[in-house]
N, C-alpha and C positions, 0 to 999 in steps of 0.2 A: 504494500500500500504506500502511496505517495512516492514511489520509486523515482519517476522522472522529475517530479517537482523538487525532490531533495537533491538529485544530481545537478539539476540546472542551478539551484540556489547555491550549493557549495562551490560549484565551479565558478560562479560569478564573483567569488571573493578574490580571484587570482590577482587582479590589478591592485587591489587594496594591499595585498601582502607582498607583492614583488616590486612595487614602486620604491625607489630609494628615498628615504626620509630620515630625519633625525628623530631618534626614539626617546620618549620620556619613560624612564624606567623606575618603578617603585618596588621596593623589597617587601614581600609579604611574610617572609621568614627566612631561615637559613637556606640558601641555594634556591629560593622560591621567589620568582619575580613576575611582575605583570607590566606590560607596556600599554600605551594608549591604543595600540592596534588590537590587542586582546579585547579590550573593551569596545572598540569601534566595530570590530567584526561581530562580536556578540550582539550588540544593539542593532546593527544592520540585520542580522539574521533573526533576531527576536521579532522585528517588524514584519519581515517576509514570512516567517513561520506562522505568525498570527493571521496573515492573509490566507495562507494555505488552509488552516483549520484553527479557528480561535478557541476551540474547546480542548486543545491539547496544552498541558502545562509544560513550561520550560524548566529543565534541570540543567544548569550550566555552571562552569567553574567560577566565573567572576560575578557571583551574586549570592544572596541569601537563599538557601534551598530548603528552609524549614517547612515550607508548605508541601513538600513531597513526602507523603507518608502512606498513601494508599497503594498497595501492590496491585490492585485491580484498576488503577487509574491509567490514563493515557499521558505519555510524556515524550517530548523531544529531549534527548540527552546529548548535550553539545559541549565540545571543547573548541573554542574559537581558534586557539593556536596550541596544539599539543607539541611540546618541545620549544617552550619560550626561550630557554637559554640558548638553544641552537639558533633560534630566530634572531636574538640579540647579536650573536656572534657571526651571522651570515654563514652558518654551517649548512644551510639548505636541506636540513632533515627535520622539517616541521610540517604539520598537517592540520587541516580542519577535520574534525570528527563529529559526525551527526548520526544518531540512531533514533528510530521511532519504536516506542515500546507501548504495547497494548495487549489486553487480555492476558496479562501476566507473563508476556514473552516479548523478546526482541523480534520485531517484524521486518524492519528494513534498516540497512546500514550503508553509510557512505564515508569513506576516508580519502581525503584529497591532499596531495603534496603539490602546491602551486609552483614550486621551483623546478620540479621534474615534469609537471603536467600529467602526473599519474593519478588516476581516479579509480579506487577500488570500491565496488559496491556489492551488496548481497540482499536478497529477499528470501524470507523464510520459505523453504521448500522449492526455491527457484534457482539455487546455485550461487556461486560467487564469481566476480568478474573484475578484470583490470582493463580499463578503457574499452569496455564492452566485450572483451574476449574472455572465455571461461578460464578459470584458474583452479588448481587442485594442489593439495599438500603433496609432499614427497612420499615415496615408497620405501624410504630407508628404514630398515628394521633393527638395526644395531646402533647403539650409542656411538661406536667408533666411526660410523659413517655420518654422524649428525653435526651440523653447524648450529651452535646454541647461542641465542641472544639472551643476555641478562639485563635485569634492572637493578640498580644499586640502592634504590630507595633514598635518594639524596636528601629528601625533606624529613626523613625518619631515621636519624643516625643511631637510634637505640637498637636498630637491627644490624649494625655494622659487624659486631662480633660474631653473629651467626651467619651473616651473608657471605663474608669472604672465605671462611673455611668451606662453605657450600660451593662457592665458585671454584675453589681449588679442587674439590672432590669431583665436580662435574668435568672440569678441564682434564683431569687425569684419565677420563674415560671417553670423552667425545673427540670429534675431529678438530674443533677450534671454537673459540668464543668471540662474540661481538657485543658491542654496547653502543646504541645509537642515540639515546636520549629522548625518544618519542615512543611511548607505549603503543599508541594506535598503529604506528608504522611497524613496530615490532610484530604485532599481531597480524597485520596485513601481509608481512613478509613470510610468516609461517603459512598463511593461506595460499600465497602465490608460489610456494615451494622454493623460495630463496633461502629460507632457513628451515630447521626441523623442529626446534624447541624454543620456547620463551617462557621465562618465569620471573615473577617480581612480587614483592610484598606490598600490601596496603595500597593497591590501586584504587583510585576514585572512580565513581560511575562513568564520568566523561572520559577518563583515560581508556577504559576497557570495553564499553558497551558495544560500539560499532565493530571493533576488532573481534570480539567474541563471535558475533554472528558471521563475520567473514570466515573465520577459521572453521566453524561448524559447517557452513554451507560449502566450504571447499573440501570437506571430507575429514577434517581434523577433529580433535577433542580438546575441550577446555573444562577444567575443574578447579576447585579451590585446592590449597595445599593438602587438606584432609579429605579430598576426594568427592566433595559435594558440588552440586550445581551452583555456580556463582549467583549471588543476589546482586543484580546489576544496579539496584537502587541504593546500595550501600558499599562501603569499602570492603575489598577482599584481597587476599593473597591468591594469585592465580598461576596455574600451569597451563600452557597451550602447546600442543604437540601435533604431529601428524597422525596420532592415534596409535601407531605401531610401537612407539617407544614410551608411551605414557606411563605404564607401570614401572619401567626401569627408571624413568625420570623421577617419579614420585618416591620411589624407594630411596634414592640418593637424598632427595629433599628431606624426607622423614628422619634421616640420620642426623640432620642439622636443624631440626624443628625447634 
């Protein structure tokens, strides 16, 4: 539902995000920043999403989300710029992430990197796509074949002492490790078969919602660290894989729980 409207809207942010401009940067916390463009994109999309369906509530990073409490409600789940630190430093690994949630499930997802002009989207039961071409997770069945993407949870340094031994344990068994700084792109890359595994603690709804549907519709699997279905309206520790190595990934993670 709303597939084409969401794709058109998210793609329309490209000029806003790629135009060279002086950024006004505000610190929200340690390693956590917001620019005027995060807010500008969010408010632009708020208006346009209201025009698409004014009965859907917005759950978004740069606002108060205390009104979001009903799991049976309908929500737009938006990150106007996922990877703000990358955006500030012209690293070109940032994306707009938008999901539509209804009937207790993610229904439609769009993740767009305006710097590469790559748009990932998925519809529940309809598959996953990159620039309208079908994508699928890898068929690698052994950790030794797997390229792993990690998230370091930079806003939550209380996890550092558990995270880095876990990264070392995973590195000892996998092909190699990557770190991009954008959770929604990390999930999209698992869906597209560019990587095989992604895991990170304490992701926010807007970090993960669209990417979760991408992975699932591309044939992969996403769970919490303890094997449950992620609650995309609340923070979660998540594992996303091609499905074939999910149990092996979870086993290593559980050793560093």
